[in-house]
C-alpha positions as CSV (number, residue, x, y, z in Angstrom):
1,M,0.0,0.0,0.0
2,T,1.4,3.4,-1.0
3,Q,1.4,6.1,1.6
4,I,-1.1,8.2,-0.3
5,G,-3.6,5.2,0.0
6,H,-3.7,5.8,3.8
7,L,-5.8,8.7,4.9
8,G,-3.3,9.5,7.7
9,H,-0.7,10.2,5.0
10,L,-3.0,12.4,2.9
11,I,-0.2,15.1,2.8
12,A,2.6,12.7,1.7
13,D,2.9,14.1,-1.9
14,A,2.8,17.7,-0.7
15,V,5.5,17.1,1.9
16,T,7.7,15.5,-0.8
17,L,7.1,18.0,-3.6
18,H,6.9,21.3,-1.8
19,P,7.4,21.0,2.0
20,E,7.8,24.8,2.5
21,R,4.4,25.6,0.9
22,V,1.8,26.8,3.4
23,A,-0.8,24.2,4.3
24,L,-2.9,25.9,7.0
25,I,-3.6,29.5,7.9
26,Q,-5.5,30.7,10.9
27,D,-5.3,34.2,12.2
28,D,-1.6,35.1,12.3
29,V,-0.5,31.5,12.2
30,Q,0.9,29.9,9.0
31,I,1.9,26.2,9.0
32,T,3.9,24.7,6.1
33,Y,3.4,21.1,4.9
34,A,6.8,20.2,6.5
35,E,5.6,21.6,9.9
36,L,2.2,19.8,9.6
37,E,4.0,16.5,8.9
38,A,6.0,17.0,12.1
39,R,3.0,18.0,14.1
40,A,1.0,14.9,12.9
41,C,4.0,12.6,13.9
42,R,4.1,14.2,17.3
43,A,0.3,13.6,17.8
44,A,0.6,10.0,16.6
45,G,3.4,9.3,19.0
46,A,1.7,10.9,22.0
47,L,-1.6,9.0,21.3
48,Q,0.3,5.7,21.1
49,R,2.2,6.4,24.3
50,A,-1.2,7.1,26.0
51,G,-2.3,3.6,25.0
52,L,-4.2,4.1,21.7
53,R,-4.0,0.9,19.6
54,P,-5.0,-0.1,16.0
55,G,-8.8,-0.3,15.7
56,D,-9.5,1.7,18.8
57,R,-12.0,4.6,18.4
58,V,-10.6,8.0,19.2
59,G,-12.9,11.1,19.4
60,L,-11.8,14.5,18.2
61,L,-13.6,17.2,20.2
62,W,-12.6,20.6,18.7
63,S,-14.1,23.8,17.4
64,N,-12.6,25.1,14.2
65,E,-9.0,25.2,15.1
66,Y,-5.9,24.2,13.2
67,H,-4.7,21.7,15.9
68,Y,-7.7,19.6,14.8
69,V,-5.9,18.8,11.6
70,E,-2.7,17.5,13.2
71,A,-4.8,15.5,15.7
72,L,-6.8,14.0,12.8
73,L,-3.7,13.0,10.7
74,G,-1.9,11.8,13.8
75,A,-4.7,9.6,15.1
76,L,-5.1,8.0,11.7
77,R,-1.4,7.1,11.7
78,T,-1.8,5.0,14.8
79,G,-4.3,2.7,13.0
80,A,-7.1,4.0,15.2
81,V,-10.6,4.9,13.8
82,V,-11.3,8.6,14.1
83,V,-14.7,9.7,15.4
84,P,-15.2,13.4,14.7
85,M,-17.4,14.8,17.4
86,N,-20.0,17.6,17.0
87,S,-18.9,20.0,19.6
88,K,-22.3,21.7,19.6
89,L,-24.2,18.6,20.6
90,G,-25.7,18.3,24.0
91,A,-24.1,16.1,26.7
92,E,-26.7,13.3,26.2
93,S,-26.0,13.0,22.4
94,L,-22.2,13.2,22.9
95,A,-22.4,10.5,25.6
96,H,-24.3,8.3,23.1
97,V,-21.6,8.8,20.6
98,I,-18.9,7.9,23.1
99,S,-20.8,4.8,24.3
100,D,-22.0,3.6,20.9
101,S,-18.5,3.8,19.4
102,G,-16.7,2.2,22.3
103,M,-14.4,5.2,22.3
104,R,-11.0,4.6,24.1
105,M,-9.6,8.1,23.9
106,I,-10.6,11.7,23.2
107,A,-8.2,14.2,21.7
108,A,-9.7,17.6,22.6
109,E,-8.7,21.3,22.5
110,P,-7.9,22.6,26.0
111,A,-11.0,24.8,26.1
112,M,-13.1,21.7,25.7
113,S,-11.1,19.2,27.7
114,S,-12.8,20.1,31.0
115,R,-16.2,19.8,29.4
116,A,-15.2,16.3,28.1
117,R,-14.1,15.2,31.6
118,Q,-17.3,16.4,33.2
119,M,-19.4,14.7,30.6
120,L,-17.5,11.4,31.1
121,A,-18.4,11.3,34.8
122,A,-21.6,9.3,33.8
123,V,-19.7,7.0,31.3
124,V,-18.8,3.6,32.7
125,D,-15.8,2.9,30.5
126,R,-14.3,6.4,30.5
127,P,-12.0,7.3,27.6
128,T,-8.7,9.0,28.3
129,V,-8.7,12.7,27.4
130,L,-5.6,14.3,25.8
131,T,-5.0,17.8,24.5
132,H,-2.6,19.0,21.8
133,E,-0.5,20.7,24.6
134,E,0.5,17.1,25.6
135,W,2.3,16.5,22.3
136,A,3.5,20.1,21.5
137,D,7.1,19.4,22.5
138,A,7.1,15.6,22.0
139,P,9.5,13.8,19.5
140,A,8.2,13.8,15.9
141,R,8.1,10.1,15.7
142,F,5.7,7.2,16.1
143,D,5.5,3.4,15.4
144,E,4.2,2.9,11.8
145,V,1.1,0.6,11.8
146,P,0.4,-1.6,8.8
147,S,-3.1,-1.2,7.3
148,T,-5.1,-2.1,4.2
149,P,-7.2,0.2,2.0
150,D,-10.3,-1.6,3.2
151,D,-9.7,-0.9,6.9
152,V,-12.3,1.3,8.5
153,C,-10.6,4.6,9.4
154,F,-13.4,7.1,9.9
155,Q,-16.6,6.9,11.9
156,P,-18.6,10.1,11.7
157,Y,-22.1,10.3,13.2
158,T,-25.0,11.5,11.3
159,S,-27.0,14.4,12.7
160,G,-29.6,12.2,14.3
161,S,-32.6,14.4,13.2
162,T,-34.8,11.3,13.1
163,G,-33.4,9.6,16.2
164,K,-30.0,9.0,17.9
165,P,-26.9,9.8,15.9
166,K,-25.7,6.8,13.8
167,G,-22.1,5.9,13.3
168,V,-21.1,5.6,9.7
169,L,-18.2,3.3,8.9
170,L,-15.8,4.6,6.2
171,T,-12.6,3.1,4.8
172,H,-9.2,4.5,3.7
173,R,-9.9,3.5,0.1
174,G,-13.2,5.4,0.1
175,Q,-11.9,8.5,1.7
176,I,-8.9,8.7,-0.6
177,W,-11.1,8.1,-3.6
178,C,-13.3,11.0,-2.7
179,A,-10.5,13.4,-2.0
180,D,-8.7,12.5,-5.2
181,T,-11.8,12.5,-7.4
182,V,-13.3,15.7,-6.1
183,S,-10.0,17.6,-6.3
184,K,-9.5,16.5,-9.9
185,W,-13.2,17.3,-10.8
186,K,-12.7,20.8,-9.4
187,L,-9.4,21.1,-11.2
188,L,-7.5,22.0,-8.1
189,D,-3.7,22.3,-7.8
190,E,-1.1,23.6,-5.4
191,T,-1.9,27.2,-6.3
192,D,-5.4,27.1,-4.8
193,R,-6.3,28.5,-1.5
194,A,-9.6,27.8,0.1
195,I,-11.6,29.2,3.1
196,V,-13.4,26.9,5.5
197,S,-15.7,28.3,8.1
198,A,-18.2,25.4,8.4
199,P,-17.5,23.0,11.3
200,L,-14.5,20.8,10.5
201,Y,-16.3,17.8,12.0
202,H,-19.0,18.1,9.3
203,K,-18.6,16.4,5.9
204,N,-18.9,19.7,4.0
205,A,-15.8,21.3,5.6
206,G,-14.1,17.9,5.9
207,V,-14.1,17.3,2.2
208,T,-12.7,20.8,1.6
209,L,-9.9,20.0,4.1
210,K,-9.1,16.7,2.4
211,I,-9.1,18.0,-1.2
212,C,-6.8,20.9,-0.2
213,L,-4.3,18.6,1.6
214,I,-4.2,16.0,-1.2
215,T,-3.4,18.6,-3.8
216,G,-0.9,20.6,-1.8
217,A,-3.2,23.6,-1.7
218,S,-3.6,26.0,1.3
219,L,-6.6,26.2,3.6
220,V,-7.6,29.2,5.7
221,I,-9.5,28.1,8.7
222,L,-12.1,30.5,10.3
223,R,-13.1,29.9,13.9
224,Q,-16.7,30.6,13.0
225,F,-18.8,31.8,10.1
226,D,-19.2,35.5,9.5
227,P,-20.0,36.7,6.0
228,A,-18.1,40.0,6.3
229,V,-15.0,38.2,7.7
230,T,-15.2,35.5,4.9
231,L,-15.1,38.2,2.2
232,E,-12.3,40.2,3.9
233,V,-10.2,37.0,4.4
234,A,-10.8,36.0,0.7
235,A,-9.4,39.4,-0.4
236,R,-6.5,39.6,2.1
237,H,-5.3,36.0,1.5
238,R,-6.0,36.0,-2.2
239,C,-8.2,32.9,-1.9
240,T,-9.4,31.0,-5.0
241,F,-12.6,29.4,-3.7
242,F,-14.8,29.0,-0.7
243,G,-18.0,27.2,0.0
244,G,-20.7,26.3,2.5
245,V,-24.4,25.5,2.9
246,P,-27.1,27.7,1.3
247,V,-27.7,29.8,4.5
248,M,-24.0,30.7,4.5
249,L,-23.9,31.6,0.8
250,R,-27.0,33.7,1.1
251,A,-25.5,35.6,4.0
252,I,-22.3,36.2,2.0
253,L,-24.3,37.5,-1.0
254,E,-26.4,39.9,1.2
255,E,-23.3,41.2,2.9
256,A,-21.6,41.8,-0.4
257,R,-24.5,43.9,-1.6
258,T,-24.1,46.3,1.3
259,M,-20.3,46.4,2.2
260,P,-17.7,48.3,0.2
261,R,-16.3,46.4,-2.8
262,L,-13.2,44.4,-2.1
263,D,-10.6,43.0,-4.5
264,L,-11.9,39.5,-5.0
265,G,-10.2,38.9,-8.3
266,S,-8.4,35.9,-7.1
267,L,-11.7,33.9,-6.7
268,R,-12.2,31.2,-9.3
269,F,-15.4,29.6,-8.1
270,A,-17.5,28.9,-5.0
271,T,-19.4,25.8,-4.0
272,V,-22.7,25.2,-2.2
273,G,-24.3,22.0,-1.0
274,S,-25.5,19.8,2.0
275,A,-29.0,21.2,1.5
276,D,-31.4,22.2,-1.2
277,V,-30.2,25.2,-3.1
278,P,-32.7,27.7,-4.6
279,E,-32.0,28.7,-8.2
280,E,-32.4,32.4,-7.4
281,L,-29.5,32.1,-4.9
282,I,-27.1,30.7,-7.5
283,A,-28.2,33.3,-10.1
284,G,-27.8,36.2,-7.7
285,F,-24.4,35.0,-6.4
286,E,-23.0,34.6,-9.9
287,E,-24.3,38.0,-11.0
288,R,-22.7,39.7,-8.0
289,F,-19.3,37.9,-7.9
290,G,-18.8,36.9,-11.6
291,I,-17.7,33.4,-10.7
292,P,-19.6,30.1,-10.9
293,L,-21.4,28.9,-7.8
294,L,-21.2,25.1,-8.2
295,N,-24.1,23.2,-6.7
296,G,-23.3,19.8,-5.2
297,Y,-24.9,16.9,-3.4
298,G,-23.5,14.3,-1.1
299,L,-24.3,12.4,2.1
300,T,-22.1,11.0,4.8
301,E,-22.8,7.4,3.8
302,G,-22.6,8.0,0.1
303,G,-19.0,8.8,-0.8
304,P,-19.7,11.5,0.5
305,D,-19.8,13.5,-2.7
306,V,-22.0,12.2,-5.5
307,F,-22.8,15.2,-7.8
308,I,-20.9,18.5,-8.3
309,E,-21.5,20.8,-11.1
310,P,-18.5,21.0,-13.5
311,R,-16.5,24.3,-13.4
312,F,-16.5,24.4,-17.2
313,G,-18.8,23.0,-19.9
314,I,-22.5,22.5,-19.8
315,R,-24.3,23.8,-16.7
316,K,-28.1,23.8,-16.3
317,P,-30.1,25.9,-13.9
318,G,-31.3,23.9,-10.9
319,S,-29.2,20.9,-11.9
320,L,-26.5,19.1,-9.9
321,G,-24.7,18.0,-13.0
322,P,-23.8,14.5,-13.9
323,P,-22.4,11.9,-11.4
324,L,-18.8,12.2,-10.4
325,P,-16.4,9.9,-12.2
326,G,-16.4,6.4,-10.7
327,C,-19.8,7.0,-9.1
328,E,-22.8,4.9,-10.3
329,V,-26.3,6.2,-9.7
330,R,-29.8,5.1,-10.5
331,L,-33.3,6.5,-9.8
332,A,-35.5,3.7,-8.6
333,D,-39.2,3.8,-9.4
334,L,-41.2,4.9,-6.3
335,D,-43.6,2.1,-6.6
336,D,-41.3,-0.7,-7.9
337,P,-37.7,-0.1,-6.8
338,S,-36.5,-2.9,-9.2
339,Q,-37.3,-0.6,-12.1
340,D,-35.7,2.7,-13.0
341,A,-37.7,5.9,-13.3
342,P,-37.5,7.3,-16.8
343,P,-36.1,10.8,-17.6
344,G,-38.3,13.6,-16.2
345,V,-40.0,11.3,-13.6
346,V,-39.2,11.6,-9.9
347,G,-37.4,8.6,-8.5
348,E,-35.4,7.6,-5.4
349,L,-31.6,8.0,-5.7
350,W,-29.5,4.8,-5.3
351,V,-25.7,5.2,-5.2
352,R,-22.7,2.9,-5.7
353,N,-19.1,4.1,-5.5
354,P,-15.8,3.3,-3.7
355,G,-16.6,5.8,-1.0
356,L,-19.8,4.2,0.3
357,T,-20.1,3.2,3.9
358,V,-19.5,-0.4,4.7
359,G,-22.3,-0.2,7.3
360,Y,-23.7,1.5,10.4
361,N,-22.0,0.8,13.7
362,N,-24.0,-1.6,15.9
363,L,-27.0,-1.3,13.5
364,P,-27.2,-4.5,11.4
365,L,-30.8,-4.1,10.5
366,L,-30.4,-0.5,9.2
367,T,-27.3,-1.6,7.3
368,E,-29.3,-4.3,5.6
369,Q,-32.1,-1.9,4.7
370,R,-29.9,0.9,3.4
371,L,-27.2,-1.2,1.6
372,Q,-28.8,-3.5,-1.0
373,G,-26.6,-5.4,-3.5
374,G,-23.8,-2.9,-3.2
375,W,-26.1,0.1,-3.6
376,L,-26.9,2.7,-1.0
377,V,-30.6,3.6,-0.8
378,T,-30.4,7.3,0.0
379,G,-34.1,8.3,0.6
380,D,-33.6,11.3,-1.6
381,L,-35.9,12.0,-4.5
382,M,-34.5,13.3,-7.8
383,T,-35.1,13.6,-11.5
384,R,-32.7,13.3,-14.5
385,D,-32.8,14.6,-18.0
386,A,-31.8,13.0,-21.3
387,D,-28.2,14.2,-20.8
388,N,-28.0,12.4,-17.5
389,Y,-28.0,15.6,-15.5
390,Y,-29.7,15.2,-12.1
391,S,-31.8,17.6,-10.1
392,Y,-32.8,17.4,-6.4
393,V,-36.5,17.3,-5.6
394,S,-36.9,16.4,-1.9
395,R,-36.2,14.0,0.9
396,R,-38.7,11.1,0.5
397,D,-39.8,11.8,4.1
398,D,-40.3,15.5,3.3
399,M,-42.7,14.9,0.5
400,I,-46.2,16.3,1.3
401,N,-49.3,14.3,0.3
402,V,-52.0,16.9,0.0
403,G,-55.2,15.0,-0.4
404,G,-53.5,12.5,-2.8
405,E,-51.4,15.2,-4.6
406,N,-47.6,15.0,-4.1
407,V,-46.1,18.4,-3.2
408,Y,-42.4,18.9,-2.9
409,P,-41.2,21.6,-0.5
410,R,-38.6,22.8,-3.0
411,E,-41.3,23.7,-5.5
412,V,-43.3,25.7,-3.0
413,E,-40.1,27.4,-1.7
414,A,-39.1,28.4,-5.3
415,T,-42.5,30.1,-5.8
416,I,-42.3,32.0,-2.5
417,L,-38.6,33.1,-3.2
418,A,-39.7,34.6,-6.5
419,H,-41.6,37.3,-4.6
420,P,-39.4,40.4,-4.4
421,A,-40.1,40.9,-0.7
422,V,-38.8,37.5,0.4
423,L,-35.2,36.8,1.4
424,D,-35.5,33.2,2.5
425,C,-38.1,30.5,3.4
426,A,-38.6,26.9,4.4
427,V,-41.6,24.8,3.7
428,V,-42.7,21.9,5.9
429,A,-45.7,19.6,6.2
430,L,-48.3,20.2,9.0
431,P,-51.3,18.0,9.8
432,H,-54.5,19.2,8.0
433,P,-58.0,18.4,9.2
434,T,-59.3,17.5,5.7
435,K,-56.3,17.0,3.4
436,G,-54.3,14.9,5.8
437,E,-51.3,17.2,5.5
438,A,-50.5,20.5,3.8
439,P,-47.6,22.9,3.2
440,A,-46.8,25.6,5.7
441,A,-44.0,28.2,5.2
442,A,-41.6,30.0,7.5
443,V,-40.6,33.2,5.7
444,V,-37.8,35.8,6.2
445,L,-38.5,39.1,4.5
446,R,-35.9,41.4,3.0
447,P,-34.9,44.3,5.3
448,G,-37.3,47.3,5.0
449,L,-39.9,45.3,3.0
450,S,-43.2,43.9,4.3
451,I,-46.0,41.7,3.1
452,S,-48.9,40.0,4.8
453,E,-49.6,36.3,5.2
454,E,-52.6,36.5,3.0
455,D,-50.8,38.3,0.3
456,L,-48.1,35.6,0.2
457,K,-50.8,32.9,0.0
458,S,-52.4,34.8,-2.9
459,W,-49.0,35.0,-4.6
460,C,-48.6,31.3,-4.4
461,L,-52.2,30.6,-5.6
462,E,-51.5,32.9,-8.6
463,H,-48.1,31.4,-9.5
464,A,-48.5,27.7,-8.7
465,A,-51.0,24.9,-8.3
466,A,-53.7,25.7,-5.8
467,Y,-53.3,22.4,-3.9
468,A,-49.6,23.3,-3.3
469,H,-50.1,26.7,-1.7
470,P,-49.0,27.1,1.9
471,R,-52.0,27.1,4.2
472,R,-50.0,28.9,6.9
473,V,-47.2,31.5,6.6
474,L,-45.1,32.5,9.6
475,L,-42.9,35.5,9.3
476,L,-39.5,35.1,11.2
477,P,-36.5,37.3,11.5
478,D,-34.3,34.3,10.7
479,L,-34.7,30.6,9.9
480,P,-33.6,28.3,12.7
481,V,-30.4,26.5,11.7
482,G,-28.6,23.5,13.2
483,S,-25.0,23.1,14.3
484,T,-23.8,22.6,10.7
485,G,-25.5,25.8,9.4
486,K,-28.3,24.0,7.6
487,V,-32.0,25.0,8.0
488,D,-33.4,22.9,10.9
489,R,-36.7,21.8,9.4
490,S,-37.8,20.0,12.6
491,S,-37.4,23.3,14.5
492,V,-39.3,25.1,11.7
493,R,-42.1,22.6,12.0
494,K,-42.2,23.0,15.8
495,L,-42.5,26.7,15.5
496,M,-45.3,26.4,13.0
497,L,-47.2,24.0,15.2
498,E,-46.8,26.2,18.2
499,N,-47.9,29.2,16.3
500,A,-51.2,27.8,15.0
501,P,-52.6,24.6,13.6
502,L,-53.8,24.6,10.0
503,A,-57.4,25.4,9.4
504,P,-59.6,23.6,6.8
505,Q,-59.0,25.2,3.3
């Protein structure tokens, strides 16, 4: 096995080819690839001396901080399985992750180490807690651990929006395939410099980290997302791309419309994904910045990336583009999954590629349900056209059955967002006394503009099918978002239910 086939040695080529090139930037700190290599070796040695062994689960409990990267690479080099921990989760959810994974050790930033130790008071088999301060001056050496491409190396936990977080088992082969494929698809090289402000424990930022390291590019890490800071950093560090979830890109666009213009001529493209992306957001962003905003789709279990719009060539409004090279997809008929849905007809996405999960930790029944014949059943609904370009429609669970008519939240949201007074919105299903369920919309208005609930309903009745119009509109100052920056639809639904039930209409 070559070094680059091991996720812990993701930076091997960069260290060999240009060790003095900057790998990581945060505030006034700049770390070269040679320095990052030494830091990773120190971390690996310290973790081994603390008792970490091949196959052990090691949690990483960090906010967005560059020491996270050295801990990640170091832990992987010991042969352990890394469990990135969502630092914004509550104690109960984090305790579940620790218990479910059988975690032996937690590498944590000093500010979170006390929290980790307090949280472990109720855990029977308590993991050892280390911080990067414990390897800062250690020797830059460790005992190399043999491994194979099919060894599990990464165990992220899904958000748990429909239950407890679930551990997803990912391999060296799959993680390297994704980093290599996505970096080539995006045409990255060592001259690129990216910004990451989404949480590093989340797949969105995690993929950006990996594609930068594997190509020898530079990564600017922001401690938290701020649209003004993102734009200022992009100009100051001559960044070539950045990305995030739709809420973040919309905030950047709105900030750019009001702040003084900066020199952003170094930007080559931006990316958006991890949630449904309105077409008007892409159009507005591209008009303002003059660079492509590439829509993408992935899921923790599925590669993670499956679709990313190409930087050059054919792009279609509302489309995710074709599948990534090496990624097979099919749209299963909603009534008969053994058959494929024809072009233009909604089907459920099934995915097969080298990056697929090999299963869910301690959940054999779920593994059997979701992995069928080498395919991952995603639960996401899409359409494809004659050119094999795919477009996202909805989560299967989010589809709203209004008296026998299927309504997709994205379609209702697009109608609402077309109104000039609307900045953002989210549509969810609420129980309806006569239709079974019906759409309801949480809406954020543009600053200084106003519109009534009834006027928005009338707008939807005028511009879309009557059965799809929102029966309830709730005006909010902002949409609730989760720890990864995505709109939290369960919180939206709770707000709608608390505000008022749907009346017969």
